[in-house]
C-alpha positions as CSV (number, residue, x, y, z in Angstrom):
1,X,20.1,-20.2,-9.3
2,X,21.6,-19.9,-5.6
3,X,18.9,-22.3,-4.4
4,X,19.8,-24.8,-7.1
5,X,23.5,-24.5,-6.1
6,X,22.6,-25.0,-2.4
7,X,20.5,-28.1,-3.2
8,X,23.2,-29.6,-5.4
9,X,25.8,-28.9,-2.6
10,X,23.5,-30.3,0.1
11,X,22.8,-33.3,-2.1
12,X,26.4,-34.0,-2.8
13,X,27.5,-33.5,0.8
14,X,24.9,-36.1,1.8
15,X,26.0,-38.6,-0.7
16,X,29.6,-38.3,0.2
17,X,28.9,-38.5,3.9
18,X,26.8,-41.6,3.4
19,X,29.6,-43.2,1.4
20,X,32.0,-42.5,4.2
21,X,29.7,-43.8,6.7
22,X,29.2,-47.0,4.8
23,X,33.0,-47.5,4.5
24,X,33.5,-46.9,8.2
25,X,30.7,-49.5,9.0
26,X,32.3,-52.1,6.6
27,X,35.7,-51.6,8.1
28,X,34.3,-51.8,11.6
29,X,32.4,-55.0,10.7
30,X,35.6,-56.5,9.1
31,X,37.7,-55.5,12.1
32,X,35.3,-57.1,14.6
33,X,35.4,-60.5,12.5
34,X,39.1,-60.3,12.4
35,X,39.3,-59.9,16.2
36,X,36.9,-62.8,16.7
37,X,38.9,-65.0,14.5
38,X,42.2,-64.0,16.4
39,X,40.4,-64.6,19.7
40,X,38.9,-68.0,18.6
41,X,42.0,-69.6,17.1
42,X,44.1,-68.3,20.0
43,X,41.9,-69.9,22.5
44,X,41.7,-73.1,20.5
45,X,45.6,-73.3,20.1
46,X,45.8,-72.7,23.9
47,X,43.2,-75.3,24.6
48,X,45.0,-77.8,22.4
49,X,48.3,-77.2,24.2
50,X,46.7,-77.7,27.5
51,X,44.8,-80.8,26.5
52,X,48.1,-82.1,24.9
53,X,50.0,-81.3,28.1
54,X,47.6,-83.4,30.4
55,X,47.6,-86.2,28.1
56,X,51.3,-86.4,28.0
57,X,51.6,-86.1,31.7
58,X,49.1,-88.9,32.3
59,X,51.0,-91.0,29.7
60,X,54.1,-90.7,31.8
61,X,52.2,-91.4,35.0
62,X,50.8,-94.6,33.6
63,X,53.7,-95.9,31.6
64,X,56.3,-95.1,34.4
65,X,54.3,-97.0,37.0
66,X,53.4,-93.9,39.0
67,X,50.0,-95.3,39.6
68,X,49.5,-93.2,42.8
69,X,49.4,-90.1,40.6
70,X,46.8,-91.6,38.3
71,X,43.8,-90.2,40.4
72,X,40.2,-89.6,39.4
73,X,41.2,-85.8,39.5
74,X,43.8,-86.4,36.8
75,X,41.4,-88.3,34.7
76,X,38.8,-85.6,35.3
77,X,41.3,-82.9,34.2
78,X,41.9,-84.8,31.1
79,X,38.2,-84.8,30.2
80,X,37.9,-81.2,31.2
81,X,40.7,-80.2,29.0
82,X,39.3,-82.2,26.1
83,X,35.9,-80.6,26.4
84,X,37.5,-77.1,26.5
85,X,39.5,-78.0,23.4
86,X,36.4,-79.2,21.6
87,X,34.4,-76.1,22.6
88,X,37.2,-73.9,21.4
89,X,37.5,-75.8,18.1
90,X,33.7,-75.4,17.5
91,X,33.9,-71.7,18.1
92,X,37.0,-71.5,15.8
93,X,35.3,-73.4,13.0
94,X,32.3,-71.0,13.3
95,X,34.3,-67.9,12.9
96,X,37.0,-69.5,10.6
97,X,34.7,-69.8,7.6
98,X,37.3,-71.9,5.8
99,X,37.2,-75.7,5.0
100,X,41.0,-75.8,5.1
101,X,41.1,-74.3,8.7
102,X,38.3,-76.7,9.8
103,X,40.3,-79.7,8.4
104,X,43.5,-78.6,10.1
105,X,41.6,-77.9,13.5
106,X,40.0,-81.4,13.4
107,X,43.3,-83.0,12.6
108,X,45.2,-81.4,15.4
109,X,42.4,-82.5,17.8
110,X,42.5,-86.0,16.4
111,X,46.3,-86.3,16.7
112,X,46.5,-85.1,20.2
113,X,43.6,-87.4,21.3
114,X,45.6,-90.5,20.1
115,X,48.4,-89.7,22.5
116,X,46.9,-91.7,25.3
117,X,46.8,-94.9,23.1
118,X,50.6,-94.9,22.3
119,X,52.4,-97.8,23.8
120,X,56.1,-96.8,23.9
121,X,58.3,-93.8,24.5
122,X,59.8,-93.6,21.1
123,X,56.3,-93.5,19.5
124,X,55.3,-90.9,22.2
125,X,58.2,-88.7,21.3
126,X,57.3,-88.9,17.6
127,X,53.7,-88.2,18.4
128,X,54.6,-85.2,20.6
129,X,56.6,-83.7,17.6
130,X,53.7,-84.5,15.2
131,X,51.1,-82.8,17.5
132,X,53.3,-79.7,18.1
133,X,53.8,-79.4,14.4
134,X,50.1,-79.8,13.8
135,X,49.2,-76.9,16.2
136,X,51.9,-74.8,14.4
137,X,50.5,-75.6,11.0
138,X,47.1,-74.5,12.3
139,X,48.4,-71.1,13.5
140,X,50.3,-70.7,10.2
141,X,47.1,-71.4,8.2
142,X,45.2,-69.0,10.2
143,X,47.5,-66.1,10.0
144,X,46.5,-64.9,6.5
145,X,42.9,-65.0,7.6
146,X,43.5,-62.5,10.4
147,X,45.8,-59.9,8.7
């Protein structure tokens, strides 16, 4: 009888320890995914802001006649920021796992890319507000996915 009690005790201890280990592993996995999402979308939002900043600066250089500042280095920086934003977008899309987030991420990139095509200051101001809000909308949409 004592042997049977010991076996039942050992079996139930094993069972409960295994369940606790599975819960811990699942929590760790979910936390890792959450952290990856935070990092990816934070990096993307930052890359969008940098890309937007350089496009707006270049717009002012071109439209205010400061052609001496429109150097090959500035154009190169524009492309570098765009590539960084695209790379960050792809990473965010991979870990985002949401069609809604993918659509918002792509829309923000498209709107920012259009900044260099704008012809007048009033349209630029409106586009700047629109792109700023687009980034905020993306961050707001991501928030429930990382809590």
